[in-house]
C-alpha positions as CSV (number, residue, x, y, z in Angstrom):
1,M,-38.3,20.3,48.6
2,N,-39.2,19.4,44.8
3,T,-37.3,22.2,43.3
4,K,-38.2,22.1,39.9
5,K,-42.7,20.6,40.5
6,N,-43.1,24.4,43.2
7,F,-41.8,26.5,40.8
8,I,-43.6,24.8,37.9
9,M,-46.2,25.2,40.4
10,I,-45.9,29.6,40.9
11,L,-45.1,29.7,37.0
12,L,-48.7,28.2,36.9
13,I,-50.2,30.3,39.0
14,M,-48.7,33.4,37.6
15,L,-49.2,33.0,34.3
16,M,-52.8,33.0,35.6
17,I,-52.8,36.0,37.1
18,I,-50.5,37.7,35.0
19,S,-53.1,36.6,31.8
20,A,-56.3,38.1,34.4
21,W,-54.3,41.9,34.1
22,I,-54.5,41.2,30.5
23,I,-58.3,40.7,29.9
24,N,-58.5,43.5,33.2
25,Q,-56.1,46.1,31.2
26,N,-58.4,48.8,29.5
27,K,-60.9,48.6,32.1
28,H,-58.3,49.2,35.1
29,E,-55.8,50.9,32.3
30,S,-57.5,54.5,34.1
31,E,-58.2,54.3,37.2
32,F,-54.5,52.3,39.2
33,K,-50.7,53.6,38.5
34,S,-48.6,51.0,39.8
35,V,-51.5,48.3,41.3
36,L,-52.4,44.4,39.2
37,I,-55.9,43.9,39.9
38,L,-57.8,40.9,40.0
39,E,-60.2,39.5,38.0
40,K,-60.9,36.2,40.8
41,P,-59.1,36.8,44.1
42,I,-57.3,33.7,45.0
43,Q,-59.2,32.5,48.2
44,L,-56.3,31.5,50.9
45,P,-55.5,28.1,51.3
46,E,-55.3,26.3,55.1
47,F,-51.8,26.3,56.8
48,S,-50.8,26.2,59.8
49,L,-48.0,29.0,61.1
50,I,-47.4,31.7,64.1
51,N,-47.2,34.9,64.9
52,H,-44.2,37.2,66.5
53,K,-45.6,36.3,69.3
54,K,-46.5,32.2,68.7
55,S,-49.9,32.7,68.7
56,P,-51.6,30.9,66.1
57,V,-51.7,32.1,62.1
58,N,-53.7,30.3,59.7
59,K,-56.5,31.4,57.0
60,N,-59.2,32.8,59.3
61,T,-55.7,35.1,60.8
62,F,-56.7,37.1,57.6
63,A,-60.7,37.5,57.7
64,G,-61.8,40.8,58.4
65,Q,-59.8,43.0,57.9
66,W,-57.0,43.8,55.1
67,D,-53.6,43.6,54.6
68,L,-50.6,44.5,52.6
69,V,-48.4,41.0,52.7
70,F,-44.8,40.8,52.3
71,F,-43.1,37.8,51.9
72,G,-39.1,38.8,52.9
73,F,-36.8,38.1,56.0
74,T,-35.4,40.1,58.6
75,N,-31.2,39.0,57.3
76,C,-32.3,40.4,53.7
77,P,-30.0,43.3,53.0
78,D,-31.7,46.3,51.4
79,I,-36.0,45.2,49.6
80,C,-37.1,43.8,52.6
81,P,-36.2,46.7,54.4
82,A,-36.5,48.9,52.0
83,T,-40.5,47.7,51.2
84,L,-41.0,47.6,55.1
85,H,-40.2,51.3,55.5
86,T,-42.4,52.0,51.8
87,L,-45.6,50.3,53.9
88,N,-45.5,51.9,57.2
89,Q,-45.8,55.1,55.4
90,V,-48.6,54.1,53.3
91,R,-50.5,52.4,56.2
92,Q,-49.8,55.9,57.9
93,K,-51.0,58.1,55.9
94,I,-54.2,55.1,55.0
95,K,-54.2,55.8,58.5
96,A,-54.4,59.9,58.6
97,S,-56.7,60.2,56.0
98,D,-60.2,60.0,55.9
99,L,-60.9,56.4,54.9
100,K,-61.6,54.5,58.0
101,K,-60.0,51.4,56.8
102,T,-56.1,51.1,57.4
103,P,-54.5,47.7,56.7
104,R,-52.1,46.0,58.6
105,V,-48.8,45.1,57.3
106,V,-47.8,42.0,57.6
107,L,-44.3,40.2,57.2
108,I,-43.8,36.6,55.9
109,S,-40.9,35.2,56.6
110,V,-39.3,33.5,54.0
111,D,-36.8,32.2,56.2
112,P,-38.1,30.4,59.4
113,E,-34.6,28.9,60.3
114,R,-33.3,32.1,61.2
115,D,-36.8,34.4,61.8
116,T,-38.1,33.1,64.8
117,P,-40.4,35.2,66.9
118,E,-38.3,37.1,69.0
119,V,-36.0,38.0,66.1
120,L,-38.9,38.9,64.1
121,T,-40.1,41.3,66.9
122,E,-37.9,43.4,67.0
123,Y,-37.1,43.9,63.6
124,I,-40.7,44.6,62.5
125,N,-40.6,47.3,65.5
126,Y,-39.0,49.0,62.5
127,F,-41.3,49.5,61.1
128,G,-43.8,50.8,63.0
129,D,-46.7,49.7,65.1
130,Q,-49.3,47.1,64.4
131,N,-47.3,45.7,62.4
132,I,-47.3,41.9,62.2
133,G,-45.2,39.2,62.0
134,I,-45.4,35.9,60.5
135,T,-43.4,32.6,60.7
136,G,-42.9,29.0,61.0
137,D,-43.0,25.3,59.9
138,I,-41.5,25.7,56.3
139,K,-43.9,22.9,54.9
140,E,-46.3,25.5,56.3
141,L,-45.1,28.7,54.8
142,T,-45.0,26.2,51.3
143,K,-48.4,25.7,51.5
144,L,-49.2,29.0,51.4
145,T,-46.3,30.8,48.2
146,K,-47.5,28.1,46.2
147,A,-50.8,29.0,46.7
148,L,-50.0,32.3,45.8
149,G,-47.5,32.5,43.3
150,I,-44.8,33.6,46.7
151,F,-40.7,32.2,44.8
152,F,-38.2,31.9,47.8
153,E,-34.8,29.8,47.3
154,K,-32.7,29.0,49.7
155,V,-28.9,30.3,48.2
156,M,-25.7,28.7,49.6
157,D,-22.3,32.1,48.9
158,D,-18.8,30.6,49.4
159,Y,-18.7,31.0,53.4
160,D,-20.2,28.0,54.6
161,N,-23.9,30.8,54.8
162,Y,-27.3,31.9,53.0
163,T,-29.1,33.8,51.6
164,V,-33.0,33.9,50.2
165,N,-33.9,34.4,47.0
166,H,-37.6,35.8,46.8
167,S,-40.3,37.4,45.0
168,A,-40.5,41.1,45.9
169,A,-44.6,42.3,45.3
170,V,-46.7,44.1,48.5
171,L,-50.4,41.3,48.4
172,L,-53.6,43.0,49.2
173,I,-55.1,39.8,51.4
174,N,-59.1,41.6,52.1
175,P,-61.5,40.9,54.6
176,A,-62.6,37.9,53.0
177,A,-59.4,36.3,53.0
178,E,-58.4,36.8,49.5
179,F,-55.9,37.7,47.6
180,S,-57.2,40.2,45.3
181,A,-54.4,42.6,43.8
182,L,-50.5,42.8,43.2
183,F,-48.3,45.6,43.5
184,S,-44.6,45.2,41.9
185,A,-41.9,46.5,42.8
186,P,-40.5,49.8,42.8
187,H,-43.1,51.3,44.1
188,V,-44.4,54.9,44.1
189,I,-45.2,55.8,47.1
190,E,-47.8,58.4,46.4
191,D,-49.1,55.6,43.0
192,F,-49.5,53.3,45.7
193,I,-52.2,55.3,48.2
194,D,-53.9,56.4,45.5
195,D,-54.5,53.3,43.8
196,L,-55.1,51.6,48.0
197,K,-57.6,54.6,48.5
198,R,-59.6,53.6,45.1
199,I,-59.7,49.6,46.0
200,L,-60.6,49.8,49.8
201,D,-63.2,52.8,48.7
202,N,-64.7,50.9,46.5
203,Y,-64.3,47.7,47.6
204,S,-68.1,46.0,48.9
């Protein structure tokens, strides 16, 4: 992986997202508390991965429903389990509300070397039902992360082991398979829920 080139591409995408936020800051300031709304949603690219059941995953997998997508890994010590716990709480409260649309929670592994479908199945079950875990070829994963401005990097330690540094944001994918909003950490559950409800209510 050309780390420098990938970093520049991701930086450019993030600058586009930030620019969209600045343009719409006044418009959304009174409406939203914790979410960045993209003025122009980003269409998911063509990619080919697999889910925790070993079924194929591509951009069409995300069409037809709302998805809360988090890029992480099962050996993550703190941010990943904390975020998935939060997303489960958000999903359960949305499900219990009067909204007819309940988003899925999707974990896309940035450590496919260790995160096999079997490992993901056991892991995502800790954080509620109907969650989806996604893994696969690193080149296919990079197609997706670069298009969405998601950073991840394998980092070796002094004991011939490694961890993965990665973005901690939660992406909202709309029913048109577009990246339409971003929830940045740290997440305040009630603000997250309020903002998400407004988005789901207003989507046409």
